[in-house]
TORVEXVEX-398297 format. One record per residue: residue number from 1; residue in one letter; x, z, y of N, C-alpha, C in turn. Coordinates in Angstrom, 1 decimal. Layout:
REM TORVEXVEX-398297
<site NUM; 'A'; <X; Z; Y>; <X; Z; Y>; <X; Z; Y>>
...
REM end
This chain:
REM TORVEXVEX-398297
<site 1; 'M'; <-16.7; -5.4; -19.7>; <-15.6; -5.4; -18.7>; <-14.7; -6.6; -19.1>>
<site 2; 'H'; <-14.2; -7.3; -18.1>; <-13.3; -8.4; -18.3>; <-11.9; -7.9; -17.9>>
<site 3; 'V'; <-11.0; -7.8; -18.8>; <-9.7; -7.4; -18.6>; <-8.8; -8.7; -18.7>>
<site 4; 'L'; <-8.0; -8.9; -17.7>; <-7.1; -10.1; -17.7>; <-5.8; -9.7; -18.4>>
<site 5; 'A'; <-5.3; -10.6; -19.2>; <-4.0; -10.4; -19.9>; <-2.9; -10.6; -18.8>>
<site 6; 'T'; <-1.7; -10.0; -19.2>; <-0.6; -10.0; -18.2>; <0.6; -10.8; -18.7>>
<site 7; 'D'; <0.5; -11.6; -19.8>; <1.6; -12.3; -20.3>; <1.5; -13.8; -20.0>>
<site 8; 'A'; <2.4; -14.6; -20.6>; <2.4; -16.0; -20.3>; <1.2; -16.7; -20.9>>
<site 9; 'R'; <0.4; -16.1; -21.7>; <-0.8; -16.7; -22.3>; <-2.0; -16.5; -21.5>>
<site 10; 'S'; <-1.9; -15.9; -20.4>; <-3.1; -15.6; -19.6>; <-3.8; -16.8; -19.2>>
<site 11; 'P'; <-5.1; -16.8; -19.3>; <-5.9; -18.0; -19.0>; <-5.8; -18.4; -17.5>>
<site 12; 'S'; <-6.0; -19.7; -17.2>; <-6.0; -20.1; -15.8>; <-7.4; -19.6; -15.2>>
<site 13; 'P'; <-7.4; -19.5; -13.9>; <-8.7; -19.0; -13.3>; <-9.9; -19.9; -13.7>>
<site 14; 'A'; <-9.7; -21.2; -13.9>; <-10.8; -22.1; -14.3>; <-11.3; -21.7; -15.7>>
<site 15; 'A'; <-10.5; -21.1; -16.5>; <-10.9; -20.8; -17.9>; <-11.7; -19.4; -18.0>>
<site 16; 'L'; <-11.7; -18.7; -16.9>; <-12.3; -17.3; -17.0>; <-13.8; -17.5; -16.9>>
<site 17; 'E'; <-14.5; -16.5; -17.5>; <-15.9; -16.5; -17.4>; <-16.4; -16.3; -16.0>>
<site 18; 'P'; <-17.5; -17.0; -15.6>; <-18.0; -16.8; -14.2>; <-18.2; -15.4; -13.8>>
<site 19; 'A'; <-18.6; -14.5; -14.8>; <-18.8; -13.1; -14.4>; <-17.5; -12.4; -14.0>>
<site 20; 'S'; <-16.4; -13.0; -14.3>; <-15.1; -12.3; -14.0>; <-15.0; -12.2; -12.5>>
<site 21; 'A'; <-15.5; -13.2; -11.7>; <-15.4; -13.1; -10.3>; <-16.2; -12.0; -9.7>>
<site 22; 'E'; <-17.4; -11.8; -10.3>; <-18.3; -10.8; -9.9>; <-17.7; -9.4; -10.2>>
<site 23; 'W'; <-17.1; -9.3; -11.4>; <-16.4; -8.0; -11.8>; <-15.3; -7.7; -10.9>>
<site 24; 'A'; <-14.5; -8.7; -10.6>; <-13.3; -8.5; -9.7>; <-13.8; -8.1; -8.3>>
<site 25; 'E'; <-14.8; -8.7; -7.8>; <-15.4; -8.4; -6.5>; <-15.8; -6.9; -6.5>>
<site 26; 'A'; <-16.5; -6.5; -7.5>; <-17.0; -5.1; -7.6>; <-15.9; -4.1; -7.7>>
<site 27; 'L'; <-14.8; -4.5; -8.4>; <-13.7; -3.6; -8.6>; <-13.0; -3.4; -7.2>>
<site 28; 'I'; <-12.8; -4.5; -6.5>; <-12.2; -4.4; -5.1>; <-12.9; -3.5; -4.2>>
<site 29; 'H'; <-14.2; -3.7; -4.2>; <-15.1; -2.9; -3.2>; <-15.3; -1.5; -3.7>>
<site 30; 'H'; <-15.1; -1.3; -5.0>; <-15.2; 0.1; -5.5>; <-14.0; 1.0; -5.2>>
<site 31; 'R'; <-12.8; 0.3; -5.0>; <-11.7; 1.1; -4.7>; <-11.9; 1.9; -3.4>>
<site 32; 'Q'; <-11.5; 3.1; -3.4>; <-11.6; 3.9; -2.2>; <-10.5; 5.0; -2.1>>
<site 33; 'T'; <-10.2; 5.5; -1.0>; <-9.2; 6.5; -0.8>; <-9.7; 7.9; -1.2>>
<site 34; 'I'; <-9.1; 8.5; -2.1>; <-9.4; 9.9; -2.5>; <-8.1; 10.7; -2.2>>
<site 35; 'L'; <-8.1; 11.6; -1.2>; <-6.9; 12.3; -0.8>; <-6.2; 13.0; -2.0>>
<site 36; 'P'; <-4.9; 13.1; -1.9>; <-4.2; 13.7; -3.0>; <-4.7; 15.1; -3.4>>
<site 37; 'K'; <-5.1; 15.9; -2.4>; <-5.6; 17.3; -2.7>; <-6.9; 17.2; -3.5>>
<site 38; 'R'; <-7.5; 16.1; -3.7>; <-8.7; 15.9; -4.5>; <-8.4; 15.3; -5.8>>
<site 39; 'L'; <-7.1; 15.1; -6.2>; <-6.8; 14.4; -7.4>; <-6.2; 15.4; -8.4>>
<site 40; 'F'; <-6.7; 15.4; -9.6>; <-6.3; 16.4; -10.6>; <-6.1; 15.7; -11.9>>
<site 41; 'E'; <-5.7; 16.4; -12.9>; <-5.5; 15.9; -14.3>; <-6.9; 15.6; -14.8>>
<site 42; 'P'; <-6.9; 14.6; -15.7>; <-5.8; 13.8; -16.3>; <-5.3; 12.7; -15.4>>
<site 43; 'G'; <-4.0; 12.4; -15.4>; <-3.5; 11.3; -14.7>; <-3.3; 10.2; -15.8>>
<site 44; 'P'; <-2.7; 9.1; -15.4>; <-2.4; 8.0; -16.4>; <-1.4; 8.5; -17.4>>
<site 45; 'D'; <-1.7; 8.1; -18.7>; <-0.7; 8.3; -19.7>; <0.4; 7.2; -19.6>>
<site 46; 'A'; <1.3; 7.3; -20.6>; <2.5; 6.3; -20.5>; <2.0; 4.9; -20.5>>
<site 47; 'A'; <1.1; 4.6; -21.4>; <0.6; 3.2; -21.6>; <-0.1; 2.7; -20.3>>
<site 48; 'Q'; <-1.0; 3.6; -19.8>; <-1.8; 3.3; -18.6>; <-0.8; 3.1; -17.4>>
<site 49; 'L'; <0.2; 4.0; -17.3>; <1.1; 3.9; -16.2>; <1.9; 2.5; -16.2>>
<site 50; 'E'; <2.3; 2.1; -17.4>; <3.0; 0.9; -17.6>; <2.1; -0.3; -17.1>>
<site 51; 'R'; <0.8; -0.3; -17.4>; <-0.1; -1.3; -17.0>; <-0.3; -1.3; -15.5>>
<site 52; 'I'; <-0.3; -0.1; -14.9>; <-0.4; 0.0; -13.4>; <0.8; -0.6; -12.7>>
<site 53; 'L'; <2.0; -0.2; -13.2>; <3.2; -0.6; -12.6>; <3.4; -2.1; -12.8>>
<site 54; 'A'; <3.0; -2.7; -13.9>; <3.2; -4.1; -14.2>; <2.5; -5.0; -13.2>>
<site 55; 'T'; <1.3; -4.5; -12.7>; <0.6; -5.3; -11.7>; <1.3; -5.6; -10.4>>
<site 56; 'A'; <2.3; -4.7; -10.1>; <3.0; -4.9; -8.9>; <3.8; -6.2; -8.9>>
<site 57; 'G'; <4.3; -6.6; -10.1>; <5.0; -7.8; -10.3>; <4.3; -9.1; -10.0>>
<site 58; 'A'; <3.0; -9.0; -9.9>; <2.1; -10.2; -9.6>; <2.0; -10.4; -8.1>>
<site 59; 'A'; <2.6; -9.5; -7.2>; <2.5; -9.6; -5.8>; <3.2; -10.9; -5.3>>
<site 60; 'P'; <2.7; -11.5; -4.2>; <3.5; -12.6; -3.6>; <4.9; -12.1; -3.2>>
<site 61; 'D'; <5.9; -12.9; -3.5>; <7.2; -12.5; -3.2>; <8.1; -13.7; -2.9>>
<site 62; 'H'; <8.1; -14.1; -1.6>; <8.9; -15.2; -1.1>; <10.4; -15.0; -1.5>>
<site 63; 'G'; <10.9; -16.0; -2.2>; <12.3; -15.9; -2.6>; <12.5; -15.1; -3.9>>
<site 64; 'E'; <11.5; -14.5; -4.5>; <11.6; -13.7; -5.7>; <12.6; -12.6; -5.5>>
<site 65; 'L'; <12.6; -11.9; -4.4>; <13.6; -10.9; -4.1>; <13.2; -9.5; -4.7>>
<site 66; 'V'; <11.9; -9.3; -5.0>; <11.4; -8.0; -5.4>; <12.0; -7.0; -4.3>>
<site 67; 'P'; <11.5; -7.1; -3.1>; <12.1; -6.3; -2.0>; <11.5; -4.9; -1.9>>
<site 68; 'W'; <11.0; -4.4; -3.0>; <10.3; -3.1; -3.0>; <10.6; -2.4; -4.3>>
<site 69; 'R'; <10.5; -1.1; -4.3>; <10.6; -0.4; -5.5>; <9.8; 0.9; -5.4>>
<site 70; 'F'; <9.5; 1.5; -6.5>; <8.7; 2.7; -6.6>; <9.4; 3.8; -7.3>>
<site 71; 'I'; <9.5; 5.0; -6.7>; <10.2; 6.1; -7.3>; <9.1; 7.2; -7.7>>
<site 72; 'I'; <9.0; 7.4; -9.0>; <8.1; 8.4; -9.5>; <8.7; 9.8; -9.3>>
<site 73; 'V'; <7.9; 10.7; -8.9>; <8.3; 12.1; -8.7>; <7.7; 12.9; -9.8>>
<site 74; 'P'; <8.4; 13.2; -10.9>; <7.8; 14.0; -12.0>; <7.6; 15.4; -11.6>>
<site 75; 'A'; <6.9; 16.1; -12.5>; <6.5; 17.5; -12.2>; <7.8; 18.4; -12.0>>
<site 76; 'S'; <8.8; 18.0; -12.8>; <10.0; 18.8; -12.8>; <10.8; 18.7; -11.5>>
<site 77; 'E'; <10.5; 17.7; -10.7>; <11.2; 17.5; -9.4>; <10.3; 17.7; -8.2>>
<site 78; 'R'; <9.1; 18.2; -8.4>; <8.2; 18.4; -7.2>; <8.8; 19.5; -6.3>>
<site 79; 'S'; <9.5; 20.5; -6.8>; <10.0; 21.5; -6.0>; <11.0; 21.0; -5.0>>
<site 80; 'R'; <11.8; 20.0; -5.4>; <12.8; 19.4; -4.6>; <12.1; 18.6; -3.4>>
<site 81; 'L'; <11.0; 17.9; -3.8>; <10.3; 17.2; -2.7>; <9.7; 18.2; -1.8>>
<site 82; 'A'; <9.2; 19.4; -2.3>; <8.6; 20.4; -1.4>; <9.7; 20.9; -0.5>>
<site 83; 'D'; <10.9; 21.1; -0.9>; <12.0; 21.5; -0.1>; <12.2; 20.5; 1.1>>
<site 84; 'A'; <12.2; 19.2; 0.7>; <12.4; 18.2; 1.7>; <11.3; 18.2; 2.7>>
<site 85; 'F'; <10.1; 18.3; 2.3>; <8.9; 18.4; 3.2>; <9.1; 19.6; 4.2>>
<site 86; 'A'; <9.5; 20.7; 3.7>; <9.6; 21.9; 4.5>; <10.8; 21.7; 5.5>>
<site 87; 'A'; <11.9; 21.2; 5.0>; <13.1; 21.0; 5.9>; <12.8; 19.9; 7.0>>
<site 88; 'S'; <12.0; 18.9; 6.6>; <11.6; 17.9; 7.6>; <10.8; 18.5; 8.7>>
<site 89; 'L'; <9.8; 19.3; 8.3>; <9.0; 20.0; 9.4>; <9.8; 20.9; 10.3>>
<site 90; 'L'; <10.7; 21.6; 9.7>; <11.6; 22.6; 10.5>; <12.6; 21.8; 11.4>>
<site 91; 'E'; <13.0; 20.6; 10.9>; <13.8; 19.8; 11.7>; <13.1; 19.3; 13.0>>
<site 92; 'R'; <11.8; 19.0; 12.8>; <11.0; 18.5; 13.9>; <10.6; 19.7; 14.8>>
<site 93; 'D'; <10.3; 20.8; 14.2>; <9.8; 22.0; 14.9>; <10.4; 23.3; 14.3>>
<site 94; 'P'; <11.6; 23.7; 14.9>; <12.3; 24.9; 14.3>; <11.4; 26.1; 14.4>>
<site 95; 'R'; <10.4; 26.1; 15.3>; <9.5; 27.3; 15.4>; <8.3; 27.2; 14.6>>
<site 96; 'A'; <8.2; 26.3; 13.7>; <7.0; 26.1; 12.9>; <6.6; 27.4; 12.2>>
<site 97; 'A'; <5.4; 27.7; 12.2>; <4.9; 29.0; 11.5>; <5.1; 28.9; 10.0>>
<site 98; 'A'; <5.2; 30.0; 9.4>; <5.5; 30.1; 8.0>; <4.3; 29.5; 7.2>>
<site 99; 'D'; <3.1; 29.6; 7.7>; <1.9; 29.0; 7.0>; <2.0; 27.5; 7.0>>
<site 100; 'D'; <2.5; 27.0; 8.2>; <2.6; 25.5; 8.3>; <3.7; 25.0; 7.4>>
<site 101; 'V'; <4.8; 25.7; 7.2>; <5.9; 25.3; 6.3>; <5.4; 25.3; 4.9>>
<site 102; 'E'; <4.6; 26.4; 4.5>; <4.0; 26.4; 3.2>; <3.1; 25.3; 2.9>>
<site 103; 'K'; <2.3; 24.9; 3.9>; <1.3; 23.8; 3.7>; <2.1; 22.5; 3.5>>
<site 104; 'A'; <3.2; 22.4; 4.2>; <4.1; 21.2; 4.0>; <4.6; 21.1; 2.6>>
<site 105; 'R'; <5.1; 22.3; 2.1>; <5.6; 22.3; 0.8>; <4.5; 22.0; -0.3>>
<site 106; 'E'; <3.3; 22.5; 0.0>; <2.2; 22.4; -1.0>; <1.9; 20.9; -1.3>>
<site 107; 'K'; <2.1; 20.0; -0.3>; <1.7; 18.6; -0.4>; <2.5; 18.0; -1.6>>
<site 108; 'A'; <3.7; 18.5; -1.9>; <4.5; 17.9; -3.0>; <3.9; 18.1; -4.3>>
<site 109; 'F'; <3.0; 19.1; -4.5>; <2.5; 19.4; -5.8>; <1.1; 18.8; -6.1>>
<site 110; 'R'; <0.6; 17.9; -5.2>; <-0.7; 17.3; -5.4>; <-0.6; 16.1; -6.2>>
<site 111; 'A'; <-1.7; 15.9; -7.0>; <-1.9; 14.6; -7.8>; <-1.0; 14.6; -9.0>>
<site 112; 'P'; <-1.6; 14.2; -10.2>; <-0.8; 14.2; -11.4>; <0.4; 13.1; -11.3>>
<site 113; 'L'; <0.1; 12.0; -10.6>; <1.1; 10.9; -10.5>; <1.4; 10.7; -9.0>>
<site 114; 'L'; <2.6; 10.9; -8.6>; <3.0; 10.7; -7.2>; <4.3; 9.8; -7.2>>
<site 115; 'M'; <4.2; 8.8; -6.4>; <5.3; 7.8; -6.3>; <5.6; 7.5; -4.8>>
<site 116; 'L'; <6.9; 7.3; -4.5>; <7.3; 6.9; -3.2>; <7.5; 5.3; -3.2>>
<site 117; 'A'; <6.8; 4.6; -2.3>; <7.0; 3.2; -2.2>; <8.2; 2.9; -1.2>>
<site 118; 'V'; <9.1; 2.1; -1.6>; <10.3; 1.8; -0.7>; <10.4; 0.3; -0.6>>
<site 119; 'V'; <10.7; -0.1; 0.7>; <10.9; -1.5; 1.0>; <12.3; -1.7; 1.4>>
<site 120; 'D'; <13.0; -2.7; 0.8>; <14.3; -3.2; 1.3>; <14.1; -4.2; 2.4>>
<site 121; 'T'; <14.4; -3.8; 3.6>; <14.1; -4.7; 4.8>; <15.1; -5.8; 5.0>>
<site 122; 'G'; <16.2; -5.8; 4.2>; <17.2; -6.8; 4.3>; <18.2; -6.6; 5.4>>
<site 123; 'A'; <19.3; -7.3; 5.3>; <20.3; -7.2; 6.3>; <19.9; -8.0; 7.5>>
<site 124; 'P'; <20.4; -7.7; 8.7>; <20.1; -8.5; 9.9>; <20.4; -10.0; 9.7>>
<site 125; 'G'; <19.4; -10.8; 10.0>; <19.6; -12.3; 9.9>; <19.2; -12.8; 8.5>>
<site 126; 'S'; <18.6; -11.9; 7.6>; <18.2; -12.4; 6.3>; <17.2; -13.5; 6.4>>
<site 127; 'E'; <17.3; -14.4; 5.4>; <16.4; -15.5; 5.4>; <14.9; -15.1; 5.3>>
<site 128; 'I'; <14.7; -14.1; 4.5>; <13.3; -13.6; 4.3>; <13.1; -12.4; 5.3>>
<site 129; 'P'; <12.3; -12.6; 6.3>; <12.2; -11.5; 7.3>; <11.6; -10.3; 6.8>>
<site 130; 'K'; <11.7; -9.2; 7.6>; <11.2; -7.9; 7.3>; <9.7; -7.9; 7.1>>
<site 131; 'A'; <9.0; -8.6; 8.0>; <7.5; -8.7; 7.9>; <7.1; -9.2; 6.5>>
<site 132; 'E'; <7.7; -10.2; 6.0>; <7.3; -10.8; 4.7>; <7.6; -9.8; 3.6>>
<site 133; 'R'; <8.6; -9.1; 3.7>; <9.0; -8.1; 2.7>; <7.9; -7.0; 2.7>>
<site 134; 'Y'; <7.4; -6.6; 3.8>; <6.4; -5.5; 3.9>; <5.1; -6.1; 3.4>>
<site 135; 'I'; <4.8; -7.3; 3.7>; <3.6; -7.9; 3.1>; <3.6; -7.9; 1.6>>
<site 136; 'S'; <4.7; -8.3; 1.0>; <4.9; -8.3; -0.4>; <4.7; -6.9; -1.0>>
<site 137; 'A'; <5.3; -5.9; -0.3>; <5.1; -4.5; -0.8>; <3.6; -4.1; -0.7>>
<site 138; 'G'; <3.0; -4.4; 0.4>; <1.6; -4.1; 0.5>; <0.7; -4.7; -0.6>>
<site 139; 'C'; <1.0; -5.9; -0.9>; <0.2; -6.6; -2.0>; <0.5; -5.9; -3.4>>
<site 140; 'A'; <1.8; -5.5; -3.6>; <2.2; -4.8; -4.8>; <1.4; -3.5; -4.9>>
<site 141; 'I'; <1.3; -2.8; -3.8>; <0.6; -1.5; -3.8>; <-0.8; -1.7; -4.0>>
<site 142; 'Q'; <-1.4; -2.7; -3.4>; <-2.9; -2.9; -3.6>; <-3.1; -3.3; -5.1>>
<site 143; 'N'; <-2.3; -4.1; -5.7>; <-2.5; -4.4; -7.1>; <-2.5; -3.2; -7.9>>
<site 144; 'M'; <-1.6; -2.3; -7.7>; <-1.5; -1.0; -8.5>; <-2.8; -0.2; -8.2>>
<site 145; 'L'; <-3.2; -0.1; -7.0>; <-4.4; 0.7; -6.7>; <-5.6; 0.1; -7.4>>
<site 146; 'L'; <-5.7; -1.2; -7.5>; <-6.9; -1.8; -8.1>; <-6.8; -1.6; -9.6>>
<site 147; 'M'; <-5.6; -1.7; -10.2>; <-5.5; -1.4; -11.7>; <-5.8; 0.0; -12.0>>
<site 148; 'A'; <-5.4; 0.9; -11.1>; <-5.7; 2.3; -11.3>; <-7.3; 2.5; -11.3>>
<site 149; 'T'; <-7.9; 1.8; -10.3>; <-9.4; 1.9; -10.2>; <-10.0; 1.3; -11.5>>
<site 150; 'A'; <-9.5; 0.2; -12.0>; <-10.0; -0.4; -13.2>; <-9.9; 0.5; -14.4>>
<site 151; 'L'; <-8.9; 1.4; -14.4>; <-8.7; 2.3; -15.5>; <-9.4; 3.7; -15.2>>
<site 152; 'C'; <-10.3; 3.6; -14.2>; <-11.1; 4.8; -13.9>; <-10.4; 6.0; -13.3>>
<site 153; 'F'; <-9.3; 5.7; -12.6>; <-8.6; 6.7; -11.8>; <-8.9; 6.6; -10.4>>
<site 154; 'A'; <-8.7; 7.6; -9.6>; <-8.8; 7.6; -8.2>; <-7.4; 7.6; -7.6>>
<site 155; 'S'; <-7.3; 7.2; -6.3>; <-6.0; 7.0; -5.8>; <-6.0; 7.1; -4.2>>
<site 156; 'S'; <-4.8; 7.1; -3.7>; <-4.7; 7.1; -2.2>; <-3.2; 6.7; -1.9>>
<site 157; 'V'; <-3.0; 6.3; -0.6>; <-1.7; 6.1; -0.1>; <-1.6; 7.0; 1.2>>
<site 158; 'T'; <-0.5; 7.7; 1.3>; <-0.4; 8.6; 2.5>; <1.0; 8.4; 3.1>>
<site 159; 'G'; <1.0; 8.7; 4.4>; <2.2; 8.5; 5.2>; <2.6; 9.9; 5.8>>
<site 160; 'G'; <3.2; 9.8; 7.0>; <3.6; 11.0; 7.6>; <5.0; 11.0; 8.2>>
<site 161; 'K'; <5.3; 11.9; 9.1>; <6.7; 11.9; 9.8>; <7.8; 12.2; 8.8>>
<site 162; 'A'; <7.5; 12.9; 7.7>; <8.5; 13.2; 6.7>; <9.2; 12.0; 6.1>>
<site 163; 'L'; <8.4; 10.9; 6.1>; <9.0; 9.6; 5.5>; <10.2; 9.2; 6.2>>
<site 164; 'R'; <10.3; 9.5; 7.5>; <11.5; 9.0; 8.3>; <12.6; 10.1; 8.4>>
<site 165; 'S'; <12.4; 11.2; 7.7>; <13.4; 12.3; 7.9>; <14.6; 12.1; 7.1>>
<site 166; 'R'; <15.7; 12.7; 7.5>; <17.0; 12.6; 6.8>; <16.9; 13.3; 5.4>>
<site 167; 'E'; <16.1; 14.4; 5.4>; <16.0; 15.1; 4.1>; <15.4; 14.2; 3.0>>
<site 168; 'L'; <14.3; 13.5; 3.4>; <13.7; 12.7; 2.4>; <14.5; 11.5; 2.0>>
<site 169; 'R'; <15.2; 10.9; 3.0>; <16.1; 9.8; 2.6>; <17.2; 10.2; 1.7>>
<site 170; 'E'; <17.7; 11.4; 1.9>; <18.8; 11.9; 1.1>; <18.3; 12.2; -0.3>>
<site 171; 'L'; <17.1; 12.8; -0.4>; <16.5; 13.1; -1.7>; <16.3; 11.9; -2.6>>
<site 172; 'F'; <15.8; 10.8; -2.0>; <15.5; 9.6; -2.8>; <16.7; 8.6; -2.7>>
<site 173; 'A'; <17.8; 9.0; -2.1>; <19.0; 8.2; -2.1>; <18.7; 6.8; -1.6>>
<site 174; 'L'; <18.0; 6.7; -0.5>; <17.6; 5.4; 0.1>; <18.9; 4.8; 0.8>>
<site 175; 'R'; <19.0; 3.5; 0.6>; <20.1; 2.7; 1.2>; <19.8; 2.5; 2.7>>
<site 176; 'E'; <20.8; 2.0; 3.4>; <20.6; 1.9; 4.8>; <19.5; 0.9; 5.2>>
<site 177; 'T'; <19.4; -0.1; 4.4>; <18.4; -1.2; 4.7>; <17.0; -0.9; 4.1>>
<site 178; 'E'; <16.8; 0.3; 3.5>; <15.5; 0.7; 2.9>; <14.7; 1.6; 3.8>>
<site 179; 'D'; <13.4; 1.3; 3.7>; <12.4; 2.2; 4.4>; <11.5; 2.9; 3.4>>
<site 180; 'A'; <11.3; 4.1; 3.6>; <10.2; 4.8; 2.8>; <8.9; 4.5; 3.5>>
<site 181; 'V'; <8.0; 3.8; 2.7>; <6.8; 3.3; 3.3>; <5.6; 4.2; 3.2>>
<site 182; 'C'; <5.4; 4.8; 2.0>; <4.2; 5.6; 1.8>; <4.4; 6.3; 0.4>>
<site 183; 'F'; <3.6; 7.3; 0.2>; <3.4; 7.9; -1.1>; <2.1; 7.4; -1.7>>
<site 184; 'M'; <2.2; 7.1; -3.0>; <1.0; 6.7; -3.8>; <0.6; 7.8; -4.7>>
<site 185; 'A'; <-0.6; 8.3; -4.7>; <-1.1; 9.4; -5.5>; <-2.2; 8.8; -6.4>>
<site 186; 'I'; <-2.1; 9.2; -7.7>; <-3.2; 8.7; -8.6>; <-3.5; 9.8; -9.6>>
<site 187; 'G'; <-4.8; 10.0; -9.8>; <-5.3; 11.0; -10.7>; <-6.8; 10.9; -10.9>>
<site 188; 'T'; <-7.4; 12.0; -11.3>; <-8.9; 12.0; -11.5>; <-9.5; 12.8; -10.3>>
<site 189; 'A'; <-10.5; 12.2; -9.7>; <-11.1; 12.8; -8.5>; <-12.0; 14.0; -9.0>>
<site 190; 'D'; <-11.9; 15.1; -8.1>; <-12.7; 16.3; -8.5>; <-14.2; 16.0; -8.3>>
<site 191; 'R'; <-14.6; 15.0; -7.5>; <-16.0; 14.7; -7.3>; <-16.1; 13.3; -6.7>>
<site 192; 'N'; <-17.2; 12.7; -6.9>; <-17.4; 11.3; -6.4>; <-17.8; 11.4; -5.0>>
<site 193; 'K'; <-17.6; 10.3; -4.2>; <-18.0; 10.2; -2.9>; <-18.6; 8.8; -2.6>>
<site 194; 'P'; <-19.5; 8.7; -1.7>; <-20.1; 7.4; -1.5>; <-19.0; 6.4; -1.0>>
<site 195; 'I'; <-19.2; 5.1; -1.4>; <-18.4; 4.1; -0.9>; <-18.7; 3.8; 0.5>>
<site 196; 'R'; <-17.6; 3.8; 1.3>; <-17.9; 3.6; 2.8>; <-18.3; 2.2; 3.1>>
<site 197; 'Q'; <-19.0; 2.0; 4.2>; <-19.4; 0.7; 4.6>; <-18.2; -0.1; 5.0>>
<site 198; 'R'; <-18.1; -1.3; 4.3>; <-16.9; -2.2; 4.6>; <-17.2; -3.0; 5.8>>
<site 199; 'P'; <-16.2; -3.3; 6.6>; <-16.3; -4.2; 7.7>; <-16.7; -5.6; 7.3>>
<site 200; 'Q'; <-17.5; -6.3; 8.0>; <-17.9; -7.6; 7.7>; <-16.9; -8.6; 8.1>>
<site 201; 'P'; <-16.8; -9.8; 7.4>; <-15.8; -10.8; 7.8>; <-15.8; -11.2; 9.3>>
<site 202; 'S'; <-17.1; -11.1; 9.9>; <-17.2; -11.5; 11.3>; <-16.4; -10.7; 12.2>>
<site 203; 'R'; <-16.1; -9.5; 11.7>; <-15.3; -8.5; 12.6>; <-13.8; -8.9; 12.6>>
<site 204; 'Y'; <-13.3; -9.6; 11.6>; <-11.9; -9.8; 11.5>; <-11.5; -11.3; 11.2>>
<site 205; 'V'; <-12.4; -12.2; 11.3>; <-12.2; -13.6; 11.1>; <-12.6; -14.4; 12.3>>
<site 206; 'S'; <-11.8; -15.3; 12.7>; <-12.1; -16.3; 13.7>; <-11.6; -17.7; 13.3>>
<site 207; 'V'; <-12.1; -18.7; 14.1>; <-11.7; -20.1; 13.8>; <-10.9; -20.6; 15.0>>
<site 208; 'L'; <-9.8; -21.2; 14.7>; <-9.0; -21.8; 15.8>; <-9.8; -23.0; 16.4>>
<site 209; 'A'; <-10.0; -22.8; 17.7>; <-10.8; -23.8; 18.4>; <-10.0; -25.1; 18.6>>
<site 210; 'P'; <-10.7; -26.3; 18.5>; <-10.0; -27.6; 18.7>; <-9.4; -27.7; 20.1>>
<site 211; 'K'; <-8.4; -28.4; 20.2>; <-7.7; -28.6; 21.5>; <-8.6; -29.6; 22.3>>
<site 212; 'P'; <-8.9; -29.3; 23.5>; <-9.7; -30.2; 24.3>; <-8.9; -31.5; 24.5>>
<site 213; 'D'; <-9.6; -32.7; 24.4>; <-8.9; -33.9; 24.6>; <-8.7; -34.1; 26.1>>
<site 214; 'R'; <-7.9; -35.1; 26.4>; <-7.5; -35.4; 27.8>; <-8.7; -35.7; 28.7>>
<site 215; 'V'; <-9.7; -36.4; 28.1>; <-10.8; -36.8; 28.9>; <-11.6; -35.5; 29.4>>
<site 216; 'S'; <-11.7; -34.6; 28.4>; <-12.4; -33.4; 28.8>; <-11.6; -32.6; 29.8>>
<site 217; 'E'; <-10.3; -32.6; 29.7>; <-9.5; -31.9; 30.6>; <-9.6; -32.5; 32.0>>
<site 218; 'S'; <-9.6; -33.8; 32.0>; <-9.7; -34.5; 33.3>; <-11.0; -34.2; 34.0>>
<site 219; 'A'; <-12.1; -34.2; 33.2>; <-13.4; -34.0; 33.7>; <-13.5; -32.6; 34.3>>
<site 220; 'A'; <-12.8; -31.6; 33.6>; <-12.9; -30.3; 34.1>; <-12.0; -30.0; 35.3>>
<site 221; 'A'; <-11.0; -30.9; 35.5>; <-10.1; -30.6; 36.6>; <-10.7; -30.9; 38.0>>
<site 222; 'P'; <-10.4; -30.1; 39.0>; <-11.0; -30.3; 40.3>; <-10.4; -31.6; 40.9>>
<site 223; 'P'; <-11.2; -32.2; 41.8>; <-10.6; -33.5; 42.4>; <-9.4; -33.1; 43.3>>
<site 224; 'S'; <-8.5; -34.1; 43.3>; <-7.3; -33.8; 44.1>; <-7.6; -34.2; 45.6>>
<site 225; 'A'; <-6.9; -33.5; 46.5>; <-7.1; -33.7; 47.9>; <-6.6; -35.1; 48.4>>
<site 226; 'P'; <-7.3; -35.7; 49.3>; <-6.8; -37.1; 49.7>; <-5.5; -36.9; 50.5>>
<site 227; 'A'; <-4.7; -38.0; 50.3>; <-3.4; -38.0; 51.0>; <-3.6; -38.1; 52.5>>
<site 228; 'S'; <-2.7; -37.4; 53.2>; <-2.8; -37.4; 54.7>; <-2.0; -38.5; 55.3>>
REM end
């Protein structure tokens, strides 16, 4: 296994062994979503968690703003998150069945490691637009998912309407310019599942066509009507 160092002494890409590219490619394609309800102990220990979190810092970051942060929800605070999930559901649907409320609460107790990803979208008119901040956060999240995979853990990202709820924003003390993006769950999968078929580049890549020259445009234009 080829493990890349994370300090200033890291080798340049040209200095890495050729097999490193093949290993990295295999790692990327091996990553898959395992739902939080399928993630159990053991989760990352303190040293492994530090390695996972450190990879977020390698994400592209225009302006070096670090426009994202991650809030770990420890076991001792899962009940507070459960309360927020339940309150969020009841806010949307005051007539929600007791079973549905309990299911909402139960989601807070899944996976050994649970983190909320938060993006600072910036003040109106900020030089670095919201879209670039989200792209940076997405890259940071993917980096961490890949490191978790390299450490033999399974993972997933999940969303939901509760992310936009007042209860959740208050629980995590989000600022006015911050968005709750997703939860990240990491742990050990209860069973393996086949790697899904990945879409081929031909499905999502195109090439910008050259602009027709004026001669071609003239040849394609219909003849003008004679003057009367």
